N, C-alpha and C positions, 0 to 999 in steps of 0.2 A: 124355405121347405123344413120342417122339424126333421131330424134326423133320429132313427129308434134303431138301428139293428146296426151288428158292429160293422156286416159290410156297407153298409152305407157311410159309416164313419170311416171307413178303408177306402172307401171308390172317391171319396171327398177329400181326403188327404190327397191321393193319389192328384186327382187333378191338379190340387192346389201346388203341390212338388214339381210337376211338370211345368208350371207358371214360374218356380222356382220363390214360390211366397212360405219360404222356412217356416215365419214367424206365424204364420197362419196355420199350418202345419202343426205343430207344437201345439197349438190353441185347439185343433180337433183333436189331436189323440188325447189330450190330457180329458178334452170335457168325455172321450169314449173312456177312457179311466176310470173316470167318477161314476159312467154308468155299469162300467162292465169289470169291475176290479180285481177280479182273480184272472181275467183273459193275462195271460202273460206276455202273448205277443204284441199288445198292445206296449208294454213298457219297452219290448226292445224296439219297436218301429221307434217311438217315441227318444230313444237313448241314440240312438243312430241320426237321428236331426239335430239332437242337441250336442252330438259331436261334432255335426258335418257346421253348426253356427260358432262351434269352438268356446262352446259353453260344458266345459270340461267336466266340472264339480256337481254339475246339473246333472249330466249324462249319467257320472259314477253312481250317484246317488238312484236314479232311475232302473238302471241295469241290476244293483243289488237290492232294488223292491222286488222285480220281477222274480231275481233267479230265487228269494224266499218263498216266490209262489208256486216256481218249476225249478227247484233246483237241480233237475236231470237233463235240461234243456241247453245242450252246449253252446250256440250260437250266443247264448246271453254271457257264458264265458270269455268267447272268442272279442265279442263287442265291448266287450269290460275291457280286456285285455288292451283293446286298440286305443281305446280312450285313454287308458293309464301311461300306455304307452308316448301317446301326443302330449300328456301332463309330464313325462317327464319322470313317472315312476316304471324305471324297467323292471324291480325286480319282483314287483306287486303282478307287473303284468305276464312277467314270465309264468309265473303260477297260475295265471287264469287261462293261459295260452295251454298250460298243462293237464290244467282241467277239465277244459275242452277236449282236451286229447283224449283224456280219459274215458269221457262219455262216448267218445264219436271219434275213433282211431283211423276210420279212412278218408277224413278230410284232409287232402294237401295243403291247403290253405293253411290251416291250423300249423302244422308242422311247417310250412314255408317261413310265417311270420313270427313263431319258434326262435328259429334260426336268425333270422333278422336280430331280433331281441336279445339275443344270445350273442351276436355278433357285436353289438351296440355295446356290451361289455364286456368286448375282446374275450368272451368264452370262444374259442374258434372249434376247439375241439370239437364241443358239445354242438355248436352251430352247424359243422357239416355231416354229423348223425343226424339234426333233426332234418336239412337243405337232401340231404339220401333220403330219408322217410320219405320226404316230398315228391319225389321222384319214385321212389320204389311203388307209390301210392296212384301214381298215372298222373303227376306234373308233368308237362311236357312245354312248358315254356321257355325261351330261353334265356329266359331271366336269373332262373333259377341256377343254368350254370355259369353265368355270371355272378351270382353271387357264390356259390362253391368256386368258382375263382381266386372272388377278392380273398375269401376265407384264407384258403391254400396260400396266396399269396404273402399273406400275414403270417402263416406259420413258415413262409421261408422255402415250401415245396415248388417254386418256379414252373418245373416240367409237367406239374398234376395243373397248376393253373394256366397254362397253355394250351393242354388239352382238353381242361374245359369251356375258355373258350371259345375252341375251334369246333367243338358240340353243339354250343350255342349257336356259332355260326352256319354251321348245317340245316339248322332249323330254320333261320333267317339272316339269309345273306345280305341284308340292307342294314346291319346296326353296326355304326360305323365306330362305337366305344371298345366292343370287341375285339374288331383290329386294332385300334391303337393300344390296348392294353399289351396284347401279342408282341407287337412290336418292341416296347418298351421294356417288356420282361426279358426277350432276345437280346436285345442291349446290355439288360443287365447281366444276364450269364456270359455274353460274350466279353464284356469288361473286365467279369471276374471280380466284379467287387467285393470286399466282406457286407455280411451284416443285410439288411435291407430297407436300411433310413433313405438310400438312392430312390428307390422307388417307391417310397411314400412323396419323397420330395416331388418325383413326379407328375403326381395326381396333387400339388398340395392348391393350387388354384382354383382348383374344382371342388375341392373338400367341404363338403357342408357341415364339418363341425367348428363355431365359430372362435376366432383365437380373442384375448380380451378386449383388442386394437377394434376387434368388431362389434362385442359386447358394447363397448363403451359409445363407439357410431350410432348404435342401434337406438341408445339412450336418447342423444342429443339429438338424432331425427326427432323422436319420439317428443321430447321438451319443443323440441322447433315446431313441429306441429301445431301444439297445444298453445304455445306463444302466437304464433299465426291466427289462430282462431279469436284469438285476444286481441288481436291488433297489435300485438305488445311488438312491433317492427325489430326493436332493436334488441331485445332480450331473442329475438327469432335467426338475427343477423349474425346473433356473438355463435349462437350453437351452430351452425353453418359454418360460416369462418373456420371454428374449429376441426370439422370433419374435413372440411379440404388439407387443413394443418394436419391432419394425421393423414390423410389418406387422400390426394388427388385424382386417384382414379374415378371418385364418385361423378359422373359429369354432371347426376340430375341436379346436384347439389347448388351449382352451380345456376344452374337454369331456375333452381328456387331462389337464391339470393337475386339475379336479375329482376327477378317477381316481382322482390319486395321492394328493391328500387325502384321500381316504374308503379309500386304505389306510394313511394314517397316521392311521385315526380321527379327523381333522378335520372333520367332518360337517358344519358351517354353514358352514366355509371351501369345501368341499367344493360345495356346495349355491349356492354363488355365484358359483362358476365356471360350475357347470351355467347357471345362469340366463344371465349373458354368453355362452356358448356360443349362445342361442336367443334372448334379448330383449335387447332395449335399449327405454329408458324417454325419454321428454324431457316431463317432467308440469309443466314449469316455469312455463306459459304460466296464466292464472286463464280461459282459455276456457273454455265450457258445451259444447266439442265437442270429441270425443277421436275421432283418425284412427288406425286401424291398418291398415301397411303390410305386409304378405306378399312375401316375397323369393321371387325364381324358383329354377327349378333352374341348375345351376354346372355349369362345362364346365371347371372348373381346382381345384386345391386349394383354392383359395378361397371363400370365401360371403360375398360383401358382403351387407349390407343395402340393399337395391333402392328406390330415390327417398329413402333418406336425405341426398344433398346436395340432390335438388331442393325437399326439404320447408325445406330450411333459412332461405329465407325467410317460409317461411308461420307465423304464430303461429295456435297450439293446441297441446292437448294431442297426443302423438303416441307411437305404439308404434308398433316393429318388431319383426318376425319372422323367423326363418329356419330353413330345413330345412337341418342341416348331412349330414341322411342323404339327399339325395336322393331321398324317398319319398313327394312330393307331400303332406307331412305325415302320411303316414298309418302312421308307424313313432314317430308323436308326437313330443317334444322331449326328446331321450338325456339320462338323470339325472336328469328331472322326469314326463316323462309318457312315455305307452308307446301309446297310441293315440288314433284322434281322440277317442274317447267322454271321456278322461282330457285333452285337450289344452282343449277347449270348454271344461272346467268351471275348469281352470286360467285362461284368456284370461277366463274371467267373473269369476273371484273377483277379479283384476287391473282391469279395469273395473269392480267394483261398489266397488272403495275410491276411486272418481276422483268428484269432485262435478260432474256430466255431464250434457245435454240432450238428448245428440244423439252416436250415435254411428256412423262410417263406417267399412265395411271397403274396402279397395283392395288390388290385384297386379294383376299382369302374366303371362302362359303359368302356369305351372303355379303362383303367386302368385294368379294371377285365380282357381283352380279353389281353392286354400285361402279364397279370401274371399269367394266364392259357396258355400262350403260349411260353411266356421264363423258366416258370416254369417248363411245359413238356421238354421243350429241355434242361433245365439245370437238369433235373431231382431231382427237390428240394426235400425238407421234405413234408410242404404242401403248400398250396395253398390256397386263400381265396378270391372270389371274387364277387363282388355285384351288382347287376345291369346290369352282362356282357354282350356283346357283343360275340354272338361265331359264329356268320358268318356274312360276310362282304364283297361290300356295303350293304345299305338298301333303299337307297335314292338317287333322282337326285344329290343331294349335297354330299352326299358319293361318287358315281360315280365319281362326278367331282374331288374330292378331292385325291381318286385314282387313277386315270386314268393314263394309259401307267404303271403303277408300276408292278411288278411281284407278280401273285397272289396264289404262292404255298400256302402263309399262310393265305388266307382269310377264310376258312372254318375250322375250329377246328375240327371238328366232321371228317374231311376227316388228318387233321395233328395228330389227337390222335392214327387212326388204323395203323400207322406208328411204333411203337413200345409197348410195352408193360408200363403199367403207374404203378410206385413206390410211386407216389407221392399220400397224402392223399389232395383231392380236394373237396372243399365246396363251389359250388354257394348259394349266398341269392338273394332271387328276391319276387318281388309284386305277390301274385297269383291272385291279381286281376287286375293287368294291363298286356293286351294281348301279348303285344313285348317281354318285360322281359322273363313273363313266358316260350314260345313259344321258347327264346336264352335259356333259362334254357333246357328246354326237348329236345331240339337240339343234348344234350350231354348226355341224361340220359343214354344211353348204356354203357357209357366206365367205367370201372372199376375202382372201390377205388374212386368215385365220389358219393357225396352224395349232394342233393335236399335240400335247405329250403325254403319251399315258405311261406307266410304270406300273412293272411287276413290283409294285412295294408293300403290298398287303397290311396296311395301316390307317384304313379307310378315309378318313375323313380328314387328316389332316395329313395330307401330302406334304404341304410347309414345312411341317416339325422333319419328314424325312428328307425332304431334299436339302432342308438347313445340315442337318446329320449328316446325310453324304458329300456333305461341300459342294453341293451346285446350287443352292441358293444364294450364297456370293457370287457365286459367277453371272450368276443371271441378274444381282441388282450390279455388279460392276460392269457388265457389259449395258444396262438400263442407264447407267449414270457418262459411259461413252458418248462422243459424238460423231 
C-alpha cells in the first residue's frame, strides 16, 4: 500500500512501534518528513524514536529542525532537553527545559525533570524550587516527594527530608525505598554525626554515579565483547581476568570466562569458573553446623554474595550462593544447573560431602524466597528468611524476568502443600510495610513456620534493621548452635 497522507504515516508508525520495530518506525517518519517537511509533529516523533534507540546526536539534530519550523511548540524543547541530558550535556538540557516551561508553564513534568537536571548539577536550592513548582501544578506522584527528600538530605535538612518521604508513603505505602531512607536519616539524627558524608555512604552501594574503577570495568567489558566477537579468546580472557581482579563481585564475568574456556575445550577449567560465578565455600571450620546463604537480586551489574562480610566473624561452615541471572534461582546456576530441581540436587551433593549435624538456610528478599524453596526441597533443619517474597512475579519487571519459565515453584504456599514441613521456618518482616507483610502472611498456615513481624518502618530492608538492633547477630549465633 502506498502511503499518501500524514494520518496513514502515523498509523503505520504506531503499528510498527507496537511491534518493537524501531528502525522501521524511524524510516517511516523520515519518509513522512520528505513528503510533509513543514509538519513539526513528525520531527518530534522521529526525535523521540531516535532517543529511544540511543541515537542521541541524530535525535538532537531532528528536534532542532522541528524547532526551526515551530519555535513555539514546548514539547520539542522538552524532548530535546531529555536527549541532551542523556548525552550528558546538562547545561544545554536545563536551558531547553526552561524554554519549554516559558512556553507552557503548567506542565508539571517540565518542572520535575528540570529539577532532576539541576540536582545532577548539585544545584539543590533551585531543584527544590522546581520540584515544588511541579507539585503546585498538580503532580501527585510519590516520586516528587522522594526527589525533594533527597534534595533536602543533600542540604542537611534531615527532618524536612523525613517529612517529605512520609508524604510519599501516604500516597503509596508500598515503596520500600521511602521507609529505608527515613530509617537511615533517623539513625543519622540519633547518632548526631556531623556533616552529611555518613548519609551518602549509606547509599553508596546503590549509587548510579560511576567511579573510576567502574568506568574502567565498563571499558574492559566492551573490549572483551569485541575480542570475543573476533574469537580472540586470549585477549578477551585478559580483559575479563582484569575485571575480577578489580572487583570480584562481577559474578557474570566468571561465567563469561567459563564460556571462553569451554570454547577452548578446557572443560575442567570452565567448570571451575562456572562454580565461582555462583558458589563460594568456606568449609575451614570444624563446626558441625553448615549455614547456606542465598543472595538477593541485584540492581547493578554487580552480584554480591549477601551476608558475606557480616558472616566473617562467625565460626562455622558457610556456603554462599548467588543468582547472576536475577530469576529467583528458577533458571538454575548457569553452566552448572538449568532449573530448580537440578540446583537442589547440586546443593545436596555439596552438603552431603560435609561432616555436619545441622543445616541452616538463610536469605533476604529473593534470597529469602530461595532459602524457603530449597530449604523445603532439601528438608533442612532451619530456614531464616528476611523480607522474603513468597509468591512471584509481583510487577511487570518481574513478569519480564520470569517470562517463559516453568512456574511450578512461583507460589511457595502451593509448593509447601505438597508434603509436610519438618524444617523450623522463620520469616522476619517489617509489619509496617504492606508488601512484605502480605508475603509473610501468605505462608501463615504452614506448619513449623513462625512469623516475626517488627514495627520497624524500614520497608524491605528488615535484615539491615535487625543488624542495627543487634538482633541479627543473635539469630545467626543461635543458628550456628547445636
